[in-house]
N, C-alpha and C positions, 0 to 999 in steps of 0.2 A: 644192471641194473634195472629190470622193468617198470616203468612207470605207468601205473594203474589212474591215477588220479594226480591229480595238480599236489595235493600235500603230502606225495611221494617222493619230490624231489628234496633232498639234503645237501646246501651250499658249502657244505662242510665235507662231503665226502667224496672221494676220485674214483666212484667207479665208475665204468663205462655205462650208460644210459641207452633206455630203448623206450619208446612210446608205447604201449599198450595199444593195440588196435581200434578196441571200442573208445578209446578218448581219444583217438584219431577220427574215428567217424564221426564223434558230437562236434570235434573242432570245424570237420569237413561242413556238417549241417549248418553250423553258425555263421561258417564264410560265405556258404551258398544265401542265405537270408540277407549279411551286408551287403552282398554286391547287389543284391535285388534291390536294397533299400538306397543305394550309390544310385542306380540306374533310374531312379523316380526324379533325379536332377536337382534333390533336397540340398539346402546348403549344409554344409559338414564343416565344419573348422578344420582344417588343415590339410582336407581331401580336395576340393574343390575349390579354397578360398587360401591367400595365404596366411602367414602364422606371424602372432604377437600383432603388433603396431599394426601389419600390415592383413591382415585380418577381413579387412572389410573389401581388400581386390578381389574379385571372383576371376578363377582362372578359367582359362578356355580349355578344350577338350585336347588342344597340342601343347599346351603348357602343364596340364594334369600329368602327362604323360612321364615329363621327366621331375616335375616337382618332388614327387616323394624321393626319388636319388638326389637331387641336390639341397633336400634337408637335411643328410649328411654330410654331405659335402662342406658347405657353407658352415658350418659350427662346431668344428674341428680347429678350437683355435685355440687350446693346449699344446703344452708343453712341458721335459723333464722338470722334476722329477716325476717317476712312472710307479704304478702302482705295482707292489713285488706280485708274484707270479700268482699266489694262493687267494691273494682279493681280487686280481685282474679275473681269476677263473670264477670265482663267486660273483661276480658279476654279472658274466654271462649265465651262468644256473641262475640268478635273481631274476634277469630278463625271462628266460626259459621258463620258470615256476610261475610268473602271472599272464603270461600268455596260456601257460594251460588253464588259466579259470574262464577264458572265452571273452572276455570283455573286450580284449582289444580287436575281435575278427580278422586276423590272418589267416593264412592260407597252411594247409597242413603241409605245403612244401617249405616255408618258410619254416616251420618249428622244426621241419624233419633238417632242413643247412644248418639251424642253429645247431640241432643234437650231434650233426657230425660234426660241426667245427669244434664243438666242447669234447669230443669222443676224441679228435687227432688230436690232439696235446697243444695245438696253436694256441697261443694267445696274441691278442693283440697290447700297442703300448696303451694305456690308459693315463690321463696324468693324473696325481696324487692330490692336487690343488686346484683352486681356479675354477667352482663350477659356477657359482656367480651368480644363478639364476633360480625362478621357480621352477623348480625340478632340477634337472641331472643331464640338462640335454648337452653339453659339453662335451662332456665325460662319455655319455653313450653315444654322440656322434662319432667319437674315438673307439669304442668299444666296437660297433657296428660298420664302421665307417667301410671295412670288407666288402658288405653286401650290396654298396653301392656298383659295384662290379656286377650284378645277376639283374635281372629285371622284375623289380620292385613291383607290386600288384598295388592298387588303389590303398590306402591307408598304411599301409603296412612300412612306410618310410617314417610316418608321423609317429606310428605305433611302437618303432624300435628304440625311438628318442620319449616317450611318455613315463612317466608316473617317476618314482623314487625306488626302482630293481636296484642299483647299483649299491647302494647306501643299506636296502634291506638285507641283499644277497653278502654284504660284508659285514652286516650286525652279525647277521647268524656266525659268520666267522668269529667274528670277536666273542659272540656267549660261549663258543666252544672253549677257545682261550683262556677265558677269565674263569671260567671253572675249575679248570686245570691250574691256574695260578694261585685260586681261593683254596685249594688243594697243599697245594705247595704253604701259602701264608698257615693254616693249621700247623702242617707239620713242622714247621720254623719255628713259630711262637710256641709252642708245647715242648720241642728242644730246649727253647729258652729258658721256658716254666721250670722243666726238671733240671738243667742244671744249677740252674740258682737254687734251688730248693725250693722254690715258691710256695706256699699255703697255698694248697689244693681248696679250700672254702668257694673263694669267689668261682668255682668251676663245676659247683655243683648243679645237675642240669633241674633244682628245684628252682634254682635262682635265673629259669627262663620260664618261668609262670605264664601264659597269656601269648607266648612268643614260641612257638616251636621254632622258627628258625633257630633262635638262639638257643633252645633249650637242647638242638641236634650239635649245634656248633661247639656248646659246654662241654656236651657227652664226647663229643670228638678230643677236645683237647685233654681232658681226662685219660682218655685210651690212650692217643698218642704218645703222653709224657710218660707213660707208664706208672710203673709202682709208688705210691708217694713215699718221700723221706721224712725225716723230721724237718719241720721248716727252719730256716734260717732265723727267721721273724716272722712276729705276727703278722705284718703286712708287706707282700712285696711291693715295690714302686708300682706305680699305677698303670704304665705302658704295661705291663705284665697282667696285672687284674684284669683291664677293658678286654685283651685278647679276644676273649668271645663276641663281645656286643659288637667290636671292631670288624671283623670278620664276617658275621652274622649280617651286616650291614651291606659287604660286598657282596654277598650271598642273595641277599634279600634285593640287591639293588640288578645283580645279575638276572635272575627270576623275573624281575619287571622289566627288563629288557629284551626277554625272550617273550614276554605275550606281546608287547609291542611289533617284536619283529611278525610274530603272528598273524597279527591283525596285519601288516602292513601286507603279508603273502594272501590274505584269505580277501582282504576288502578291494575297494574298487579305486585303481588309481591310474588307472588311462582318460584321457581327457582327448576328444570325445569316446565313451565308451557305447559300448553298444548293448545295451539295459532293456529288456521290457519290449523287445523287437523295434528299437528307436535307438538314436544316437543322442546320447546324452552331456553337458561338458560338467565337469566334475574340479573337482577342488585337490583332490587325491594324490596333488604332487606335492602338496604340503606338506613334508614329512615333518612336522613338530613333535609328533608323538614319539616317532625312534630319535628325533634330537632331542629332547627333552631326557627322555630315561640312558641315552650317553651321557649326556651332563651328569646326570646322577649318580650313574657308575662310576665317572670321574671323578668325582668330588669322592666316593667312599674310596676309590683307589687312592689317591692322595691321602686322606686322612689315615688308611693301614699303612702307607708307606713312610710318614712322618712315624707315627706308633713302634713300627718296625725301627725306623732311625735312633728310635729313646731308645726301644730297649738295647740296639748296640752299643750306645754310647753308655748304658749302665752294666753291659757286658765285661767294658774295657774298666771297670771300679772295682777295688777290693774291697770295699765295704761291703758292695751288693754280694757279690762270688765267692769271696775269700780267696780267690785266687792270685795270681800277680797281676800286676799292674799291666795294663794294657795289652794283658794276654800275651805277654811276649815270657819267653821262656827266660831270658835272662833278662829283667828290666832293668836301665838303666843304659848298657851296654846296646840293649836292644829296643826299640821302638815300638815292638807287636803291631797291633793291630790300629792303633791310633788313625793313619791315614784311609785306612780304608772305610774306619767311621766317616772321614771329611769326602769321601766322593760320597757317600750316600748322604750326606748333608748337601750337595752341589746336585745331585740328581732329585731330592725332594724338590727344590730351590726350581727347578725347572718343570717338574710336576704339577707344582702351585700355579705356575704361571698359563696352565692348561684349565684351569676350574672356572674361567671367564661362562658365563653363560652364551651359547653358542647364538641361538639366537637375536642376539640383541645385537644393532647395526646395519636392519634393514635401506636398503636404496631402489629409488628408481632405474629401471633399466625398460628398454623396446619404449623408448619415448613415453614413459608414463603407462602402457600398459599390463607390464609388470613392475608393480611397487613395494612390493612385502618378499620375503626369500625366508626360510627356515633355517636354510644351513645343514642341512640333515647330510650331506654329502661330508661338510668338512667335521661334522660332530662324529661320524664315525673315526674322520681320518685322528681328530683327538684321542678319541678312545683306544685305538690301536697306539700311538705314542704311549699313553699312560699307562695301557700294559706292560710295554716294552719298558718304561722308565720303573715302574714298579717292580717288576723281576728284577729290576739290576740292584735295586733296596735290599730286595728279598733277599740274591746271593750273598750283597756284603754282610748283612746280619748269618744268614746259613756257614760264611766262615767263619765267623765271632764263633757261634754256637760250636761247631764243630771243634776249633783250636779249645773251646773251655771244657768240651766233655774229655779233650786229649789230656789236659793239665790238671783234671778233675781227676782224672785215670777213671772215668764212670761210662759202661758202653754207649754208644750212641742207638739213640731208638730205631727202634727196626724201621720205619719211614724216611731216615736218616744216613741209613747205611751203605746207602751208594755214593755218597760224598767220597768216602772210603777209597773207592774205586779209581777214584782223578783226583784227588789232591794227597799229596803225600804228605806226611807228619811235619809239622810245623816246631822245628828246633831252633830255627836263626830268621832273621831276617830275609825278606825276599822278594823280589816283583811279583806282589800281593795279586798284580790286575793279571797275571795269566792265570792264578787260581781260581779268582772270578769270572773269566772266560770261559774255562771249564764247566764251572761249573754251570753258566747260561747257557751251553753246548749238550750238557748230556742232563743232570740233576733238574732244572730248571727249566729245558725244552719249551718253548710255547706250544 
């Protein structure tokens, strides 16, 4: 993938990267300005001074020569568990994306080394947890520790550690996954609506007046549910009727987070940043924007999972479906899918505990120099876990929707026909966890 401008970098892409020469020339011109400005002897945080509480210490020329390398070594205090490979790659891509803005003033050589590292497929071990700082210096020290083997130029060590590129890259990856999950939520909910013969009135797009996202979701549910049949009752249970509103909020929250990711990539997160011909100390490392919208999406997902689990429970009820109790082929001798619902209940309970606002609980570090954190790194980690758990609940409902269609002798909606390829017909009790695992690895893969 040829990168002509910073916006061309997609952290969810696995393509080989190449930076276009005009962009490299632009970065080289900025680097020349940065080096000239540094030659003036002006105090620049983290370049010719210490960092954090040590910023009052002026570094000698010999100390500056090794300082950028030492910044990476002394802050790699994390440990396992490590980020999954795709998230580790997203961190590297996030760093590259911010370097291409030019604010960091790093050399073309460092940019090219980072491109080569990404293209090589080698991935660093980056701690999943334990950022605990204003910014991401601990995970970024692990991500770019390999560069300590190179001769880093002035400002390049602190530039590798600056801002929130890791949380931003990881959040961009989660946006892609969340959009895919939202489509699964729609398909499964529509399958449930169809199999219980829910009255279709609540899904009329006109009911979404003034809210294009809701109107679009209602239309999607109607299409996925297929031809309407005679409703079993005037009103289906609430968990069926509110499917449009619930999933629309998930989609709306995904859009909000995507916009926050774009702001983080395009904005100034380096500190000090080279802006308008001078070094400017900034607070762009305080990723409260990302944190807040990650949290919002976690709450939307938790609600969607709870509603999914509620529909699953209703699918086990003959009064709602007109089908055998607990969707068992032979109720009594067989338990059916009742334990599948219990797994969904346990998973939603775990998911609820992720909904505490992440930015609450700041603490002083660096002898009081850093006295506030936004915990954006942790917020993205919570979101990744929330997506995993919501997929698990969705798999539980999907298995019940599949069995209900089989018992009702109704054809599966087109969007769910792939289930039959991985889940054999259920005619007796069996280890349904194996069926759920197959659904998660195929039909509902992230």
